[in-house]
Structures are given as structure tokens and as C-alpha cells.
C-alpha positions as CSV (number, residue, x, y, z in Angstrom):
1,M,89.4,129.1,134.9
2,A,92.3,126.6,135.0
3,G,92.1,123.4,137.0
4,T,94.7,121.9,139.3
5,N,97.5,119.7,138.2
6,Q,98.5,117.0,140.7
7,F,101.1,115.4,138.4
8,L,104.3,117.0,139.6
9,P,107.8,116.8,138.1
10,F,110.6,115.1,139.9
11,A,114.3,116.2,140.3
12,T,113.9,119.4,138.3
13,G,115.3,121.8,140.9
14,S,118.6,123.7,140.5
15,G,121.5,121.3,141.0
16,A,119.3,118.2,140.9
17,N,121.1,114.9,141.3
18,A,120.6,113.7,137.7
19,L,122.7,112.8,134.7
20,T,123.2,115.1,131.8
21,V,121.5,114.3,128.6
22,A,124.7,113.0,127.1
23,Q,125.4,110.8,130.1
24,Y,121.9,109.4,130.2
25,Q,122.1,108.7,126.5
26,A,125.2,106.7,127.0
27,L,123.9,104.8,130.0
28,A,123.9,101.1,129.3
29,A,120.9,100.5,131.6
30,R,118.8,102.8,129.5
31,Q,118.4,100.1,126.9
32,G,118.0,97.0,129.1
33,G,116.9,98.5,132.4
34,F,118.3,98.1,135.9
35,V,119.1,94.5,137.0
36,A,119.7,93.0,140.4
37,G,122.1,94.9,142.6
38,I,122.4,98.5,143.6
39,A,121.1,101.2,141.2
40,K,122.8,104.6,141.5
41,S,120.5,107.3,142.7
42,I,121.7,109.7,140.0
43,E,120.7,107.2,137.3
44,V,117.3,106.4,138.9
45,N,116.6,110.1,139.4
46,T,117.2,110.8,135.7
47,S,114.7,108.2,134.6
48,L,112.1,109.5,137.1
49,R,112.7,113.1,136.0
50,Q,112.2,112.3,132.3
51,A,108.9,110.4,132.9
52,S,107.5,112.8,135.5
53,T,108.3,115.8,133.4
54,I,106.2,114.5,130.5
55,A,103.4,113.5,132.9
56,A,103.5,116.9,134.5
57,M,103.3,118.7,131.1
58,I,100.2,116.6,130.1
59,G,98.6,117.2,133.4
60,Q,99.2,121.0,133.1
61,F,97.8,120.9,129.5
62,I,94.6,119.3,130.8
63,A,94.3,121.8,133.7
64,D,95.0,124.9,131.5
65,L,92.9,124.0,128.5
66,S,90.0,122.0,129.7
67,G,89.5,123.9,133.0
68,N,89.3,120.5,134.9
69,D,91.6,119.1,137.4
70,A,94.3,116.5,136.5
71,N,94.1,114.3,139.6
72,D,96.6,111.7,140.6
73,D,93.9,109.2,141.7
74,G,94.5,106.4,139.1
75,N,91.3,107.1,137.2
76,I,92.6,106.7,133.7
77,A,89.1,107.0,132.0
78,V,88.6,110.5,133.5
79,L,92.1,111.6,132.6
80,E,91.6,110.4,129.0
81,R,88.3,112.3,128.6
82,R,89.7,115.5,130.1
83,F,92.8,115.2,127.8
84,R,90.4,115.0,124.8
85,D,88.6,118.0,126.0
86,A,91.9,119.9,126.3
87,L,92.9,118.9,122.8
88,L,89.5,120.1,121.4
89,A,89.8,123.4,123.3
90,S,93.3,123.9,122.0
91,L,92.2,123.3,118.4
92,T,89.3,125.8,118.6
93,A,90.9,128.4,121.0
94,D,92.3,130.3,118.0
95,A,89.8,129.3,115.4
96,G,89.8,132.8,113.9
97,N,93.2,132.2,112.5
98,S,93.5,128.4,112.2
99,L,90.3,127.6,110.3
100,V,89.3,128.4,106.7
101,H,86.3,130.7,106.7
102,Y,83.7,130.3,104.0
103,G,81.4,132.8,102.5
104,L,79.2,133.7,99.4
105,D,79.4,137.1,97.8
106,I,76.1,138.8,97.5
107,S,77.4,142.1,96.2
108,T,75.4,144.4,93.9
109,T,78.3,146.7,93.2
110,A,81.0,146.0,90.6
111,N,84.4,145.2,92.0
112,L,83.3,145.2,95.6
113,L,82.7,141.7,97.0
114,N,80.2,141.7,99.9
115,V,80.3,138.6,102.1
116,Q,77.9,139.3,104.9
117,T,77.7,135.7,106.3
118,V,81.1,134.2,107.1
119,V,81.4,130.8,108.6
120,P,82.9,130.7,111.2
121,A,82.0,134.2,112.1
122,V,84.8,136.9,112.0
123,P,84.1,139.7,114.5
124,S,87.5,141.2,113.5
125,L,90.2,140.5,111.0
126,A,93.5,139.1,112.2
127,E,96.8,138.4,110.4
128,G,96.8,134.8,108.9
129,M,93.0,134.3,108.7
130,L,92.1,132.1,105.7
131,F,89.0,132.6,103.6
132,E,87.4,130.7,100.8
133,I,85.1,133.0,98.8
134,V,82.6,132.3,96.0
135,P,82.3,135.5,94.0
136,L,79.0,136.5,92.5
137,R,80.5,138.4,89.6
138,T,83.7,138.6,87.6
139,V,85.9,141.6,88.6
140,T,86.9,144.1,85.9
141,G,89.7,145.8,87.7
142,S,91.1,146.8,91.1
143,S,88.6,145.5,93.8
144,A,87.9,145.3,97.5
145,I,86.0,142.9,99.8
146,V,83.7,143.2,102.8
147,L,83.8,140.3,105.2
148,G,81.0,140.2,107.8
149,T,80.8,143.4,109.7
150,N,84.4,144.5,109.0
151,A,85.3,147.4,106.9
152,A,86.2,146.8,103.2
153,V,89.8,145.8,102.5
154,S,91.6,145.6,99.2
155,L,92.0,142.4,97.1
156,F,95.5,141.6,96.0
157,R,97.1,139.0,93.8
158,R,99.5,136.5,95.5
159,N,102.4,138.9,94.7
160,G,100.8,141.8,96.6
161,T,99.6,143.8,93.6
162,P,95.9,144.7,93.1
163,V,93.8,142.2,91.2
164,V,93.0,143.0,87.5
165,A,90.2,142.2,85.2
166,G,89.4,138.5,85.0
167,D,91.5,137.6,88.1
168,I,88.3,136.6,90.0
169,V,85.6,134.9,88.0
170,A,81.9,134.6,88.9
171,G,81.1,131.3,90.5
172,V,84.7,130.1,90.8
173,P,85.8,129.9,94.4
174,F,89.2,131.4,95.4
175,L,91.3,131.1,98.5
176,G,92.8,134.2,100.2
177,I,94.7,135.1,103.4
178,Y,94.4,138.3,105.4
179,F,97.8,139.8,105.3
180,G,99.1,143.3,105.6
181,G,95.6,144.8,105.8
182,A,94.3,143.2,102.6
183,I,93.1,139.8,101.3
184,R,95.8,138.3,99.2
185,M,94.9,135.5,96.9
186,L,96.6,132.2,97.4
187,G,97.7,130.5,94.2
188,L,97.1,131.7,90.6
189,A,94.5,134.2,89.7
190,A,92.1,133.0,87.0
191,S,93.6,135.3,84.3
192,E,97.1,133.9,85.0
193,I,96.2,130.2,84.5
194,G,96.1,130.3,80.7
195,T,99.4,132.1,80.4
196,I,101.3,129.9,82.8
197,T,99.7,126.7,81.5
198,T,100.7,127.7,78.0
199,T,104.3,128.0,79.1
200,V,104.3,124.6,80.8
201,I,102.6,122.8,78.0
202,S,104.8,124.3,75.3
203,N,107.8,122.7,76.9
204,L,106.0,119.4,77.7
205,R,107.1,116.1,76.4
206,I,105.2,112.9,77.2
207,V,107.8,110.3,78.0
208,G,106.7,106.7,78.6
209,G,103.1,106.6,79.8
210,T,100.3,104.5,78.3
211,L,99.8,104.3,74.5
212,E,96.2,104.0,73.4
213,P,96.0,102.8,69.7
214,Y,92.8,103.2,67.7
215,A,93.1,101.5,64.3
216,T,89.6,100.2,63.6
217,P,87.0,102.5,61.9
218,G,84.5,103.6,64.4
219,T,84.1,105.9,67.5
220,F,85.7,105.2,70.8
221,S,85.8,106.9,74.2
222,L,88.8,107.8,76.4
223,T,88.5,109.5,79.8
224,L,91.4,111.4,81.4
225,P,91.5,113.0,84.9
226,A,92.1,116.7,85.3
227,G,95.8,117.8,85.0
228,T,96.7,114.9,82.7
229,P,99.1,115.9,79.8
230,F,98.6,113.8,76.7
231,S,100.0,113.6,73.3
232,V,98.2,112.7,70.1
233,E,101.1,111.0,68.4
234,E,99.0,110.3,65.4
235,C,95.6,111.4,64.1
236,R,95.5,110.2,60.6
237,G,92.8,110.4,58.0
238,A,91.9,107.4,55.9
239,G,93.2,106.8,52.3
240,G,91.0,107.3,49.3
241,G,89.9,104.5,47.0
242,G,91.5,104.1,43.5
243,G,89.5,104.7,40.4
244,G,88.0,101.8,38.4
245,A,88.5,101.0,34.7
246,D,86.7,99.5,31.8
247,S,88.0,97.0,29.1
248,T,89.2,99.6,26.6
249,G,92.8,99.6,27.8
250,A,92.3,102.5,30.2
251,A,93.5,102.7,33.8
252,G,92.2,104.6,36.8
253,S,94.2,107.1,38.9
254,G,95.1,106.4,42.6
255,G,93.3,107.5,45.7
256,A,95.1,110.1,47.8
257,G,96.7,109.7,51.2
258,G,95.0,110.9,54.4
259,A,96.4,113.8,56.4
260,R,98.3,113.3,59.7
261,L,98.7,115.6,62.7
262,V,100.7,115.5,66.0
263,G,99.9,117.5,69.1
264,I,100.4,117.9,72.8
265,Y,97.5,118.8,75.0
266,L,96.5,119.2,78.7
267,A,93.3,118.1,80.4
268,I,92.3,121.2,82.4
269,T,89.3,119.4,83.9
270,D,88.2,115.8,83.9
271,V,87.9,115.1,80.2
272,T,86.1,112.5,78.0
273,L,87.3,112.3,74.4
274,A,85.3,110.9,71.5
275,I,87.8,109.4,69.0
276,T,86.5,108.7,65.5
277,V,88.7,106.7,63.1
278,G,87.8,107.2,59.4
279,S,87.1,104.3,57.1
280,G,89.2,103.7,54.0
281,G,87.7,104.8,50.7
282,L,86.1,102.2,48.4
283,G,87.7,101.5,45.0
284,G,85.7,102.7,42.0
285,V,83.7,100.0,40.2
286,G,85.0,98.6,36.9
287,G,83.0,97.6,33.9
288,T,81.1,99.4,31.2
289,T,80.6,102.5,33.3
290,P,83.7,102.6,35.6
291,G,83.5,104.8,38.7
292,S,85.6,107.0,40.9
293,G,87.0,105.8,44.2
294,T,85.4,107.3,47.3
295,A,87.2,109.6,49.6
296,G,88.7,108.2,52.8
297,G,86.9,109.1,56.0
298,T,88.0,111.9,58.4
299,T,89.6,110.9,61.6
300,F,88.9,113.4,64.4
301,I,88.8,113.8,68.2
302,V,85.9,115.7,69.9
303,V,85.9,116.8,73.6
304,S,82.7,115.1,74.8
305,S,83.0,116.7,78.2
306,G,85.4,118.9,80.0
307,T,88.1,121.3,78.9
308,V,91.3,120.7,77.0
309,Q,94.1,123.2,76.3
310,R,96.2,123.1,73.2
311,K,99.8,124.0,73.2
312,N,99.1,127.4,71.8
313,G,97.0,128.2,74.9
314,L,93.6,127.9,73.2
315,T,91.0,125.9,75.1
316,V,88.6,123.4,73.6
317,T,85.4,122.7,75.6
318,T,82.5,120.3,75.5
319,G,81.2,119.6,72.0
320,Q,84.1,121.1,70.2
321,T,86.6,119.4,67.9
322,L,90.1,119.1,69.4
323,C,91.8,118.0,66.1
324,A,90.9,116.5,62.8
325,S,92.6,114.9,59.7
326,T,90.5,114.5,56.6
327,G,90.8,111.5,54.3
328,G,92.4,111.4,50.9
329,G,90.2,111.9,47.8
330,G,89.2,109.1,45.5
331,G,90.9,108.4,42.2
332,A,89.3,109.0,38.8
333,P,88.1,106.2,36.5
334,G,89.8,105.1,33.3
335,S,87.4,104.7,30.3
336,A,87.3,104.9,26.5
337,A,86.6,108.6,26.8
338,S,89.5,109.1,29.3
339,P,91.8,106.2,29.1
340,Q,94.5,108.0,31.1
341,P,92.7,110.5,33.4
342,N,94.7,113.5,34.3
343,T,93.1,114.0,37.7
344,A,93.6,112.0,40.9
345,G,92.5,112.1,44.5
346,A,93.7,115.2,46.4
347,G,95.6,114.7,49.7
348,G,93.8,115.2,53.0
349,T,94.4,118.2,55.3
350,S,94.6,118.4,59.1
351,S,94.0,121.0,61.8
352,G,94.3,121.4,65.6
353,G,97.7,119.8,66.0
354,D,101.1,121.3,66.6
355,V,102.2,119.7,63.4
356,N,99.6,119.4,60.6
357,D,100.8,117.5,57.5
358,S,98.7,117.0,54.4
359,G,98.4,113.7,52.6
360,D,100.0,113.1,49.2
361,G,97.8,113.1,46.1
362,G,97.1,109.9,44.2
363,G,99.2,108.9,41.2
364,F,98.3,109.0,37.5
365,P,98.1,105.9,35.4
366,I,100.7,104.9,32.9
367,I,99.7,103.5,29.5
368,V,102.4,101.5,27.7
369,G,101.3,100.2,24.4
370,T,97.8,98.9,23.7
371,N,97.3,96.4,26.5
372,N,100.1,97.2,28.9
373,R,99.1,99.7,31.5
374,L,99.7,100.5,35.2
375,G,97.1,101.9,37.5
376,G,97.9,105.1,39.3
377,L,99.5,104.5,42.7
378,G,97.8,105.3,45.9
379,G,99.0,108.5,47.6
380,P,101.1,108.0,50.8
381,S,100.1,109.4,54.2
382,P,102.9,111.3,56.1
383,G,104.9,108.9,58.3
384,S,103.0,105.8,57.2
385,G,103.9,103.1,54.7
386,G,104.4,103.8,51.0
387,S,102.0,103.2,48.1
388,P,100.8,99.7,47.3
389,S,102.8,97.8,44.8
390,A,102.0,98.6,41.2
391,N,99.4,96.6,39.4
392,A,99.7,95.9,35.7
393,V,96.5,94.9,33.8
394,A,94.8,94.0,37.0
395,Q,92.5,95.2,39.6
396,G,93.8,98.1,41.7
397,N,95.9,97.0,44.7
398,S,94.5,98.0,48.1
399,S,96.5,99.6,50.8
400,S,97.4,98.1,54.2
401,S,99.3,101.0,55.6
402,P,97.2,103.4,57.7
403,G,95.9,106.4,55.7
404,V,97.5,105.4,52.4
405,G,95.3,105.5,49.2
406,G,94.4,102.5,47.0
407,N,95.8,102.1,43.5
408,G,93.7,102.7,40.4
409,S,92.6,99.8,38.3
410,S,94.5,98.7,35.2
411,A,92.0,96.3,33.9
412,N,88.2,95.8,33.5
413,A,88.0,95.8,37.3
414,P,87.5,98.0,40.4
415,G,90.2,100.2,42.0
416,G,91.9,99.3,45.2
417,F,90.6,100.3,48.7
418,G,92.2,103.0,50.7
419,A,93.4,102.0,54.2
420,P,91.6,103.2,57.4
421,G,92.9,106.1,59.5
422,R,94.5,105.7,62.9
423,V,94.8,107.5,66.2
424,L,97.6,107.0,68.8
425,I,97.3,108.8,72.1
426,R,99.9,108.6,74.9
427,H,99.1,109.7,78.4
């Protein structure tokens, strides 16, 4: 039952002696107030009407919604309390439509969600009611839902068409609205997310942002929040070491270059990446029994936790490798038995990127006369620096450009070291 409102409006009757809105807006006294002298009744009446109308409206709100009286007795504390009661009553008066109802599916029947307990309760369904539902099982086709004691209603996508297989996934909450006699999903259905994200990420370009360089061999961690697009501007394998040589006038071949990839990705959830940078290959030993250079280490990125989507729409989850570039192979040694080896390190290969480039193979040695020889050059890595400068009758030169192989030896000395790999991530 409504209470009584004692706050009454002033000068609201037909033909009331008051200014029009335009006149009152232009009134000079409206800004500075009335000063000493005679105030015109029409101007005073307008000020009183504006204030009293608002007071009357608030008083009526209190009386109608709280059921208590709005008394003109100067008791501000009571009025404030009753105003709060009226506000609370207003917010909960139509809770069936204005609140999000929550429920867990307990269905034992395929494609029929059964939510017996809905909070707040829903004695009957009304247009505009919102529901957050946690399904027990993944739907495999057109489906319906029971909410509380109400009859089953159809489940539709946001565009008003029936849900299809995979739209609703077990354990993944979805939000829906009761509209047109059915529950219509709000937002993307689960089966739509991959397709649409693929379209978005395929056109994505990372401009600016933060560049994270990893150029020292080892494993590092990078955490990105859900929804973060990021580009691997470089994932480069290490260069292979050059082959060693003995004192017979032989020369070793060069180590090969590591592979390089480039890719754009999207963190679907909060993600932690483990980034491993490969070490450069060691040069083969020189001396009586010269050795081959060792291969450069593989540089790779693993999803330590979370889910990442590649540009092609495929997802990579916890424990899986996002992308990898192998290091270049080691160069062959030069010896009396093989003074000018015809094999060299093979270039590295890459996978998991949008662009996957292989490294170049190591170079072969050149013998000019009895004691004039050049070690095979280290193989380049795509987009990095070139081979080390040639070494004549000397230890193989090592590489300083990421992923490039070391030169073969051209003396009784070891081959050059390959350079480490590198990762550049922008987000």
C-alpha cells in the first residue's frame, strides 16, 4: 500500500503565473539570485515551482515504492532512510527481467538442457529475462532448455537460428536472453569463435607495441593476458660450427645457417610462453684428428600454460610447441684423407610460422696451391648478416650475426663457432 506524500508542487495549475522555460533560462537573476528590491512574483513563482516539483516527485517516489509516508516534518534522517528503501524496492520490483539468472544444467538427455534450480527463481518466463547457464554436456545439434518449472523452450544462436553441434560446450558458461519464445544466445557460439578469430587474426598487423628481444642462449618466460595479439618477428635457430683441419694443407667446410620464421598469433586465454634460444654450434677441433663442427641449437617457443591461436586457425595449448627453427648443421673437417671435403652443414628448417625460411648450407673450402687455402664460409641465416669474412691459412672465423654458421678452418686449427639464435616478440 502506498504512503502519503506531503511534499506538494507549487504553481503547477493551468495558467499558473510562471515564466516559460525560455524566459526562465534567460533570466539574469537565475545565475546570481534576487538582490535587494522588489522581486516579480512571476519570477519567484518559477523558482518555487522548479524546486517544489522535484521535491514532490521524490516524495511521491518514496510513498509509492517504500509504502511509507513522505512527511514534511523536517526529519531528514527518516526521509533519507525511506528514500533508500524506495530505491531498493525499485531495483528489485522487476527482478525477473532486470537480473541475470544463474543455473547449472543437470540433464541426462542429449540436446535438452535441464536447469531445475534457477537463482533468482523464475516462476514464469518473460521477454528480456537474462540467464547464465553452465551446460553439463556439449550439444550435438538442435537443442532445447528447461528453466525451473517452465516448459522447455528452444535454444537459438544470436541470429535466431537453432544451435548446431558444438555451439554449446560442456562446462563453458553461456549467456542467453528469453526472446520470442526461445532462449537466444548472446555473443558468439563456441563453434563460431575459431572461424571469426581466424578472420580477425589473418588481417592482423602488430603496429608499435612492446618489442621483447631474446638473444642470449637459454630459456625465458613471457606472460600475456587473454586477447593479446602478438607477432613473433623472428624465431631463429643458431648457426652451426665450422669444421676443423689438420696440418696437411686441408681445410674444413662451413657450418650452416639456422632457420628463421615469422608469425602472428593471438592469446585466447592468459598465456605463458617458454622461449628457448639455441646456442651456436662449436667449431670442430684441429690437429691430428680434426673434427666436425657441432650443429647449432634449435630455437623454439612452447606454450607453458593457456591457449594460443595461429593465423591459420589452429590452436596450441599447454605443453605444445608454438613454433620452432632448427639450427644449422656443423661443417665437415679437412684432413689428409679428405683435404677438401665435399660435404658441409645443412641449413636449419622451421615450422609453426606464417613464413618459414630455411637456413643456407655451409660453404665448401677452396684449395689454391699447396699451402694457400680458404676455409668454407659459414652459411647465412635468412634476414640476418652475411657469412664471416674468409680466413686463409688460419683458424675458422666465428660468426657474430644471429643464426649464421662459422667458417671452416684453413690451418691446423679449429673451425669457427656459429652464432646463437634469437627471438623477437612484439605485443
